[in-house]
C-alpha positions as CSV (number, residue, x, y, z in Angstrom):
1,M,0.0,0.0,0.0
2,Q,3.0,2.3,0.4
3,T,4.7,3.7,-2.6
4,N,7.5,6.1,-3.3
5,L,5.9,7.3,-6.5
6,L,3.1,9.2,-4.8
7,S,3.1,11.9,-2.1
8,R,1.3,11.2,1.1
9,P,-1.6,13.6,0.5
10,I,-2.3,12.0,-2.9
11,L,-1.9,8.5,-1.4
12,Y,-4.4,9.3,1.4
13,A,-6.8,10.8,-1.1
14,L,-6.6,7.6,-3.2
15,H,-7.4,5.5,-0.2
16,I,-10.4,7.6,0.8
17,L,-11.6,7.5,-2.8
18,F,-11.3,3.7,-2.9
19,W,-13.4,3.2,0.2
20,L,-16.0,5.7,-1.0
21,C,-16.3,3.8,-4.3
22,Y,-16.5,0.5,-2.4
23,G,-19.3,1.9,-0.2
24,A,-21.1,3.3,-3.2
25,I,-21.0,-0.1,-5.0
26,L,-22.1,-1.9,-1.8
27,F,-25.0,0.6,-1.3
28,A,-26.2,0.1,-4.9
29,S,-26.0,-3.6,-4.8
30,M,-27.7,-3.9,-1.4
31,S,-30.5,-1.4,-2.1
32,N,-32.6,-4.1,-3.9
33,W,-32.4,-6.4,-0.8
34,V,-32.8,-4.0,2.1
35,V,-36.0,-2.0,2.3
36,S,-35.1,0.3,5.2
37,T,-32.8,3.1,4.3
38,T,-31.5,3.4,7.9
39,E,-30.6,-0.3,8.0
40,L,-29.0,0.0,4.5
41,W,-26.7,2.8,5.7
42,H,-25.8,0.8,8.8
43,I,-24.8,-2.2,6.7
44,V,-22.8,-0.1,4.3
45,I,-21.0,2.0,6.9
46,S,-20.3,-1.0,9.2
47,D,-19.0,-3.0,6.2
48,V,-16.6,-0.2,5.1
49,L,-15.3,0.3,8.7
50,A,-14.9,-3.4,9.3
51,S,-13.2,-4.1,6.0
52,S,-10.9,-1.1,6.2
53,A,-9.9,-2.0,9.8
54,I,-9.1,-5.6,8.7
55,A,-7.1,-4.3,5.7
56,Y,-5.0,-1.8,7.5
57,L,-4.4,-3.7,10.7
58,N,-3.3,-6.8,8.7
59,Y,-1.1,-4.8,6.3
60,Y,0.6,-2.4,8.7
61,W,0.6,-4.3,11.9
62,L,0.2,-8.1,11.7
63,L,2.1,-8.8,8.6
64,P,5.2,-6.7,9.2
65,K,5.4,-7.2,13.0
66,Y,4.7,-10.9,13.2
67,Y,4.8,-12.7,9.9
68,G,7.7,-10.5,8.6
69,K,9.7,-11.5,11.7
70,G,9.0,-15.2,11.4
71,K,6.4,-15.4,14.1
72,Y,4.0,-17.4,11.9
73,G,2.0,-19.2,14.6
74,L,1.3,-16.0,16.5
75,Y,0.4,-14.3,13.2
76,V,-2.2,-16.9,12.4
77,I,-3.7,-16.8,15.9
78,L,-3.9,-13.0,15.9
79,S,-5.4,-12.9,12.4
80,V,-8.2,-15.3,13.4
81,L,-8.8,-13.2,16.6
82,L,-8.8,-10.0,14.7
83,I,-11.3,-11.2,12.1
84,A,-13.6,-12.8,14.6
85,S,-13.6,-9.8,17.0
86,I,-14.4,-7.3,14.2
87,V,-17.2,-9.5,12.8
88,I,-18.7,-10.0,16.2
89,V,-18.6,-6.3,16.9
90,R,-20.2,-5.5,13.6
91,V,-23.0,-8.0,14.0
92,S,-23.7,-6.7,17.6
93,I,-24.0,-3.1,16.3
94,I,-26.4,-3.7,13.4
95,G,-28.1,-6.7,14.9
96,L,-29.4,-9.9,13.2
97,S,-30.7,-9.2,9.7
98,H,-31.3,-12.9,9.0
99,R,-33.2,-15.6,10.9
100,S,-30.2,-17.9,11.1
101,M,-27.4,-16.6,13.4
102,T,-24.9,-18.9,11.6
103,Y,-25.7,-17.4,8.2
104,T,-25.6,-13.9,9.6
105,Y,-22.1,-14.4,10.9
106,F,-21.0,-16.1,7.7
107,I,-22.4,-13.3,5.4
108,R,-20.7,-10.6,7.6
109,S,-17.4,-12.5,7.6
110,V,-17.1,-12.7,3.8
111,P,-15.9,-9.1,3.1
112,A,-13.6,-9.2,6.2
113,I,-11.9,-12.4,5.0
114,G,-11.8,-11.1,1.5
115,F,-10.0,-7.9,2.4
116,Y,-7.7,-9.8,4.7
117,L,-6.6,-12.1,1.8
118,I,-6.3,-9.2,-0.6
119,T,-4.0,-7.2,1.7
120,T,-2.0,-10.3,2.4
121,V,-1.4,-10.9,-1.3
122,V,-0.6,-7.2,-1.8
123,W,1.9,-7.2,1.1
124,F,3.7,-10.2,-0.3
125,F,4.0,-8.7,-3.8
126,A,5.1,-5.3,-2.4
127,N,7.8,-7.0,-0.3
128,L,8.9,-9.1,-3.3
129,I,9.2,-6.0,-5.5
130,K,11.1,-4.2,-2.6
131,A,13.5,-7.2,-2.2
132,Q,14.2,-7.3,-5.9
133,R,14.7,-3.5,-6.0
134,N,17.1,-3.7,-3.0
135,E,19.0,-6.5,-4.7
136,I,19.4,-4.5,-7.9
137,E,20.5,-1.4,-5.9
138,L,23.0,-3.6,-4.0
139,R,24.4,-5.1,-7.2
140,N,24.7,-1.6,-8.8
141,S,26.4,-0.4,-5.6
142,Q,28.8,-3.3,-5.7
143,L,29.4,-2.8,-9.4
144,A,30.2,0.9,-8.9
145,S,32.5,0.2,-5.9
146,E,34.4,-2.5,-7.8
147,L,34.7,-0.2,-10.9
148,K,35.9,2.6,-8.7
149,F,38.4,0.3,-7.1
150,L,39.7,-0.8,-10.4
151,K,40.0,2.8,-11.6
152,L,41.9,3.7,-8.5
153,Q,44.4,0.9,-9.3
154,L,44.6,2.0,-12.9
155,S,45.2,5.8,-12.6
156,P,48.1,5.7,-10.1
157,H,49.7,2.9,-12.1
158,F,49.7,5.1,-15.2
159,L,50.8,8.2,-13.3
160,F,53.8,6.6,-11.6
161,N,55.1,5.1,-14.8
162,T,54.7,8.5,-16.6
163,L,56.3,10.4,-13.8
164,N,59.2,8.0,-13.8
165,N,59.7,8.6,-17.5
166,I,59.6,12.4,-17.1
167,Y,62.0,12.2,-14.1
168,S,64.4,10.3,-16.4
169,M,64.1,13.0,-19.0
170,A,64.6,15.8,-16.5
171,Y,67.6,14.0,-14.9
172,F,69.4,13.8,-18.2
173,K,68.3,17.4,-19.0
174,E,66.5,16.5,-22.2
175,N,64.9,19.3,-24.2
176,N,61.6,17.3,-24.4
177,T,61.0,17.5,-20.6
178,A,58.8,20.7,-20.7
179,P,56.6,19.4,-23.6
180,A,56.2,16.1,-21.8
181,I,55.0,17.8,-18.6
182,M,52.4,19.8,-20.7
183,K,51.2,16.5,-22.3
184,L,50.9,14.9,-18.9
185,S,48.9,17.9,-17.7
186,E,46.5,17.5,-20.5
187,M,46.1,13.8,-19.9
188,M,45.6,14.3,-16.2
189,R,42.9,16.9,-16.9
190,H,41.1,14.2,-19.0
191,M,41.5,11.6,-16.3
192,L,40.2,13.9,-13.5
193,Y,37.6,16.1,-15.1
194,E,36.1,13.7,-17.6
195,D,35.7,11.0,-15.0
196,Q,32.3,12.2,-13.8
197,G,30.6,9.1,-14.9
198,R,31.4,5.6,-16.3
199,F,31.4,6.7,-19.9
200,V,33.1,9.6,-21.8
201,S,33.1,10.9,-25.3
202,L,35.1,8.5,-27.6
203,S,36.6,11.5,-29.5
204,K,38.0,12.8,-26.2
205,E,39.4,9.4,-25.4
206,I,41.1,9.3,-28.7
207,T,42.6,12.7,-28.0
208,F,43.9,11.2,-24.7
209,M,45.4,8.3,-26.6
210,E,47.1,10.7,-29.1
211,N,48.6,12.7,-26.2
212,F,49.8,9.4,-24.6
213,I,51.5,8.4,-27.9
214,E,53.1,11.8,-28.2
215,L,54.4,11.7,-24.6
216,W,56.1,8.4,-25.4
217,R,57.6,9.8,-28.6
218,L,59.1,12.6,-26.5
219,K,60.5,10.2,-24.0
220,L,62.0,7.5,-26.2
221,D,65.5,8.0,-27.7
222,E,64.7,5.2,-30.1
223,K,61.9,6.0,-32.4
224,P,59.7,3.0,-33.1
225,K,57.4,3.2,-36.0
226,I,54.0,4.2,-34.6
227,I,50.8,3.9,-36.7
228,F,47.6,5.2,-35.2
229,T,44.4,5.3,-37.3
230,H,40.8,5.7,-36.4
231,Q,37.6,6.1,-38.4
232,G,33.8,6.1,-38.1
233,I,33.8,8.1,-34.9
234,K,30.6,10.1,-34.2
235,D,29.8,12.7,-31.5
236,R,27.2,10.3,-30.0
237,H,29.7,7.5,-29.4
238,Q,30.6,6.9,-25.8
239,I,33.2,4.6,-24.3
240,A,34.3,3.4,-20.9
241,H,36.8,5.8,-19.5
242,L,40.4,4.9,-20.0
243,I,39.5,1.4,-21.2
244,F,42.3,1.4,-23.8
245,L,45.0,2.8,-21.5
246,V,46.4,-0.6,-20.3
247,F,46.8,-1.8,-23.9
248,L,48.7,1.3,-24.8
249,E,51.0,1.1,-21.8
250,N,51.6,-2.5,-22.5
251,A,52.6,-1.9,-26.1
252,F,55.1,0.9,-25.3
253,K,56.4,-0.4,-22.0
254,H,56.8,-4.1,-22.8
255,G,57.2,-3.9,-26.6
256,N,60.3,-3.6,-28.7
257,T,60.8,0.2,-29.0
258,I,64.2,0.1,-30.5
259,D,63.5,-0.9,-34.0
260,G,59.9,-2.3,-33.7
261,T,56.5,-1.2,-34.9
262,I,53.4,-0.3,-32.9
263,E,50.2,-0.4,-34.9
264,I,46.9,0.9,-33.4
265,N,43.6,0.9,-35.2
266,L,40.2,1.9,-34.0
267,N,37.1,2.0,-36.1
268,I,33.3,1.8,-35.7
269,N,31.0,0.3,-38.3
270,A,27.5,1.3,-39.3
271,G,26.0,-0.8,-36.5
272,D,27.9,1.0,-33.8
273,R,30.2,-1.9,-33.3
274,L,33.7,-0.8,-32.2
275,F,36.8,-2.6,-33.3
276,F,40.1,-1.9,-31.5
277,Y,43.3,-3.5,-32.7
278,I,46.8,-2.9,-31.3
279,R,50.0,-4.8,-32.2
280,N,53.5,-4.3,-31.1
281,D,56.8,-6.1,-31.8
282,V,58.4,-7.8,-28.8
283,I,61.9,-8.8,-28.0
284,A,62.6,-12.5,-28.3
285,G,62.9,-14.4,-25.1
286,R,60.7,-12.0,-23.0
287,K,57.9,-13.2,-20.7
288,T,54.4,-13.0,-22.1
289,A,52.7,-9.6,-22.0
290,E,50.2,-10.8,-19.3
291,E,53.1,-11.9,-17.1
292,E,54.9,-8.6,-17.6
293,S,51.9,-6.3,-17.2
294,G,51.0,-7.4,-13.7
295,V,47.5,-6.3,-12.7
296,G,47.0,-4.2,-15.8
297,L,45.5,-6.7,-18.2
298,T,43.7,-8.5,-15.3
299,N,42.0,-5.2,-14.3
300,V,40.9,-4.3,-17.8
301,K,39.4,-7.7,-18.3
302,K,37.4,-7.3,-15.1
303,R,36.3,-3.8,-16.2
304,L,35.1,-5.1,-19.6
305,N,33.2,-7.9,-17.9
306,L,31.5,-5.4,-15.5
307,I,30.7,-2.6,-18.0
308,Y,30.1,-4.6,-21.2
309,P,28.8,-8.0,-20.1
310,A,28.0,-10.2,-23.1
311,K,28.7,-7.1,-25.3
312,H,32.4,-7.5,-25.9
313,E,35.0,-9.9,-27.2
314,L,38.7,-9.7,-26.2
315,E,41.4,-11.7,-27.8
316,L,45.1,-11.6,-26.8
317,D,47.6,-13.3,-29.0
318,Q,51.4,-13.4,-28.5
319,N,54.0,-15.2,-30.5
320,A,57.8,-15.0,-30.7
321,T,57.8,-11.7,-32.5
322,S,54.6,-9.8,-31.7
323,F,51.8,-9.2,-29.3
324,E,48.3,-8.4,-30.5
325,V,45.1,-7.2,-28.9
326,K,41.7,-7.5,-30.7
327,L,38.8,-6.0,-28.9
328,T,35.2,-5.7,-30.1
329,I,32.6,-3.8,-28.2
330,N,28.9,-3.3,-29.1
331,L,28.2,0.3,-28.2
332,Q,24.5,0.1,-28.6
């Protein structure tokens, strides 16, 4: 009977309207059977009062206080006593309207039992919906907490690596130190101010990736061949924040940056299906990318499973000379 969708005055008004309608229907149906107007009003008013008393006492008192707390036996006893006492009081007020006392009590008990059963069913359904809603809210809360935890692991990991790179540049007094700091500032702005929700504009994420690539270009003495292409990007396209960062870090940090090639391609087809591909050359004899990247690839797999369940495919492939990532995401 309670709902968060309606304000209390409106809810009270609906309850009053319901009982008025019920009384009007009862008055119309009984008018052909009861000749005396005074007796008819007594029957209608006593029925409405008895039925409403049963309904509200059962819904707001018996069910939550006894049945809801596992006191099933006591609930049954109190329910029987409640119905019996209200029916007895009602019959004693309006008197016997039938020759048979048994039939009189039976006919007066029907609406009381009916509203008792109706409110019981409504209470069970309301609690079932409430339990499902609480479970959904709990899952969403757990999902948000886990995603936040994974992001907290991701951002410092990237920041520490980048600061180490810039420190090395500053230590050796390289001319690229100042531009590197500026690029890092732009990237941190994206990481902090764009992270107001789970998803960000894909075009901004691509700009972040371009700054990341340029930052590594400034840092590296060796200049690997870097190919970055993207197409099909629209303003409406959104993506999970920093979802590609681990793959970029892995390609530059663990790949062969002396004479190797890093190829990155991102495109979206007409059906809003995103295809991300990154390949880097590796130095023969190194550990696999998953072993070298630590928690990075593990975290990004968890994030993909949480954010895009049943909507993504991730394939990692490493051989003696290269490491490839193929990621497909349905953005719809």
